[in-house]
C-alpha positions in Angstrom: 14.4 1.0 8.6 15.4 2.6 5.3 12.4 4.0 3.5 13.8 3.1 0.2 13.6 -0.6 1.1 11.2 -2.7 -1.1 8.1 -3.8 0.8 6.1 -6.7 -0.8 2.8 -8.3 -0.1 3.0 -12.0 0.8 -0.2 -13.9 -0.1 -1.8 -16.6 2.1 -0.8 -19.9 0.6 -0.9 -18.5 -3.0 -4.5 -17.2 -2.7 -4.7 -14.1 -4.9 -7.0 -12.1 -2.7 -5.7 -13.1 0.8 -2.7 -11.1 1.9 -0.8 -12.8 4.8 1.6 -9.9 5.5 4.1 -7.3 4.3 7.8 -8.2 4.2 11.1 -6.8 3.2 14.3 -8.7 2.4 14.9 -8.6 6.2 11.6 -10.2 7.2 8.0 -9.4 7.9 7.1 -5.9 9.0 3.4 -6.7 9.7 0.8 -9.3 9.3 -2.7 -8.8 7.9 -5.9 -9.7 9.8 -7.4 -13.1 9.0 -10.9 -12.9 7.4 -13.3 -15.7 8.4 -16.1 -17.0 6.1 -19.4 -17.8 7.8 -22.4 -19.3 6.1 -24.8 -16.7 4.9 -22.2 -13.9 5.1 -20.7 -14.0 1.6 -21.2 -10.3 0.9 -19.5 -9.3 4.2 -16.7 -11.8 3.6 -16.0 -10.5 0.0 -16.1 -6.8 1.2 -13.6 -7.6 4.0 -11.3 -9.5 1.7 -11.3 -6.5 -0.7 -10.6 -4.0 2.2 -7.8 -6.2 3.6 -6.1 -6.3 0.2 -6.5 -2.5 -0.2 -4.9 -2.1 3.2 -2.0 -4.4 2.2 -1.4 -2.4 -1.0 -1.4 0.9 0.9 1.0 -0.4 3.5 3.3 -1.9 0.8 3.2 1.5 -1.0 4.4 3.4 2.1 8.1 3.7 1.0 7.1 4.8 -2.5 4.6 7.3 -1.2 7.1 8.8 1.2 9.7 9.1 -1.6 7.1 10.8 -3.9 6.2 13.2 -1.1 9.9 13.9 -0.4 10.5 14.5 -4.2 7.7 17.1 -4.4 8.5 18.8 -1.2 12.2 19.4 -1.8 11.5 23.1 -2.2 10.1 23.2 1.3 6.6 24.0 0.2 3.5 23.2 2.3 0.9 20.7 1.1 -1.4 23.7 0.2 1.5 25.2 -1.8 2.1 21.9 -3.6 -1.6 21.4 -4.4 -1.7 24.9 -5.9 1.7 25.0 -7.6 2.6 21.4 -8.3 -0.3 19.6 -10.1 1.9 16.6 -10.6 1.7 15.7 -6.9 -1.4 13.5 -7.4 0.1 11.9 -10.4 3.4 11.0 -8.6 1.4 9.6 -5.6 -0.8 7.6 -7.9 2.2 6.2 -9.8 3.8 5.1 -6.5 0.6 3.3 -5.5 0.4 1.7 -8.9 4.0 0.5 -8.6 3.2 -1.2 -5.3 0.2 -2.9 -6.9 2.4 -4.4 -9.5 4.6 -6.0 -6.8 1.8 -8.1 -5.4 
């Protein structure tokens, strides 16, 4: 699989906070876990929904994150070198993650 391929979050029947899976133009690459709601467990349910969406965003950002890492490591520097000499590393990774959020 090409890492420059666009990965998108597919929502469960249009529900904004319930990711169903992650797909590319070639099909699904993974499915997210189903979160069940039980009486008296609203807090747990909401926390698990939030965590599941965060996981989906992180997975969908994988190609962008890899590209950002490749861009900042072209000089062959180690992560320690990059953290010390390339302060834009965090910014680039955060931008890639934000781009993935805008896809969902």
